[in-house]
Every structure is written in structure tokens, then in C-alpha cells.
N, C-alpha and C positions, 0 to 999 in steps of 0.2 A: 540654483541661486533663487532667492526670494524675488518675487516680481514687483515691479513698480505698481503702486496703487494698493498693494496689500497692507493690511494692518501689521505693524511691526510686532513680532512676538515679544511678550514681556520677558524680563530676565531679572535675576537676583544674583549678583556676583560680588565677590570681594575685590576691592581695589588694591593698589600697591601698598596701602597703609593698613589693610585688613578691614576697612570700613565697608559695610554692605551698600551696594549701589543697585538701583532698579531703573527700569525704563522711565517710570513716572517721575523720577528725580529730575528729568530733563524736560518735563512738560512745559510748554510755552517757549521752548528753544528748539532750534534745529540741532540734530545730533548726527555726527558722522562716525560710524563704527568702522574702524580700520582693523580688519582681521589679518593677523600675520602669524606665520608658523611658530617660531620659537625665539625666546629671549637669547641674546648673546650670539646668534648666528650672524655671520658677516652681512648677508643681504638684509636681514631684519634690522640690524644696526644702521645700515645705510638708509633704509626706508624711513625709519622714524626720525633720524637726524635730518633728512631732507625736508620733512614736514614742518620743521621749525621755521623754515623760510616763509611759509604762508600764514603764520599765526596772525599777522595784522589783517589779512583778508578774511580769515575765519572770524576774527573778533568783530570786524565791521559788518559781516553778514549774520552775526549772532549764531554762529555754528560752533558747537563744542565738539572737538575731535577727541576720540577715545580709542585707545588701542585695546585689542582683545586677542589673547592667545591662550593656549592650554597650560601655560606655566602657572606656578603658584604665586600667591601674593608676595611671598618672601623673595622669589626670583625677580618679580616685577620691581620691587623696591631697589634691589641691587642693580638691575638693568637700567632703571631711570637714573640712578646715581652715576652709573658708568657712562651713560650717554649725555648726562647733564641736560635732561629734558624735563619739562613740566607737565606734559600730556598725561592725563590719568591712564593707567593700564589696569584692565580688568582680567581677573583670573577665571577662565572657563575650565577650571581644574577638576572639579568633582561634582557631578559625574562628568568625566572628561569629554570636552567638546559638545556638551548638550546644547548650549546657546548657539554655537557655530553651526551645529546641525540644523537647528530651527531656522536659521537664516540661509541655509544652503551653502555654507562656506567650509564645512568639515570634510577633510579627506580621510575617511575611515581607515583605509589600508595603510596610510602613512602615519596615522595617529596624531595629526595636527591639522590646522586650518590651511586653506589656500590663502593667497593674498587677495582679499576681497574688500570692497568698500561699499557701505550701505548708508545712504543719506536719508534720514528720517525727518519729516517735517514736524512743526510744533504741535500737531494734533496726533502724532504717532503713526503716520502713514508713510510708507516707503516712497520717496520721490525720485531716487536715482540709485542705480547699482552698477558696480563694475567688478568683474572677476577676471583675474589674469589667467592666461593659458597654462601657466606653470608657476609654482611657488618661487622660481628663480627670477621671475619678472617683477619689477617694481612699478606700481602705478605712480607715475610722476606727480609732483605737486601741481603742475599746470593743469592736469586732468581734473583735480579737485577744484581748483579755482574756477575752471569753466563750468563745472557742475553746480557750484554754489551760486554762481552769477546767472545761470540760465533761468 
């Protein structure tokens, strides 16, 4: 997993609408990358739905929450619609898992990411990370609230 204090690796990924998104697009704001394994899996659906609860706290702390998985932009669009969420979802699709690998969140043998959270400050420096022991564990919303308020 990437270490606190490291410069966040740049990325260029398509979002759920096919628009290109880069790390610099979030310059001046804190960014929370929520790496998750796959769209439409039951645990991933639960995780992203839970994060809706903390949107007011994220907004007041000027933190943008973005989901990242190895699914395509088309799958992300359908997944967002299915869950009725507004969080942007980024497609680490091709080369598969390249961004997750740069952040230390890719599980190569499984072919998808672990559940990992990376909080990046407004200057592009990693300020907090959390990695679950297994992709079956969900990092709860309270964990994120504690991190953004610390």
C-alpha cells in the first residue's frame, strides 16, 4: 500500500460518463480514492451505498470521494444508476489495474483491487491510507469520517 507522506501517483482514467479525469483535476481539494473490487458484487454494492451516509461530512471537509475499480466506464454508468449514487466512478480498465497497482491496491492474482482507501491532500500528498485484510471486509463510513477530521 502507498505510504502516508508519499506524492500521490498521477492518473488519467475515464469516469462513468467516459470523460477523462486526472489527479490534477482535484488540485486544491482533498481527494479520497475508494478502491473496490468489482461493480455489481454484493459487498461492493453495500460499500458504496453506505458511503452516501457521510456525504455531508465529506462536503464540509471539502473532500471529494471517488470510487475506482477495474470495470469499464460503461459498467460504472450502469452500476451508479443501479445504486442511485452520485459518487464519480473511475475505470482502471486498460491497462487493467495500472492505477490501483501504483497505489498498492491491486490484487494481481485475483485480477481486481482490494478494498483500500487513500486520502490525498490538496497538494497531492497522501495523508491517510486504509487497506482491508480481505476484499470481503468493508471499511465503514465512520472510519472515513475519523480520517477526514483528524
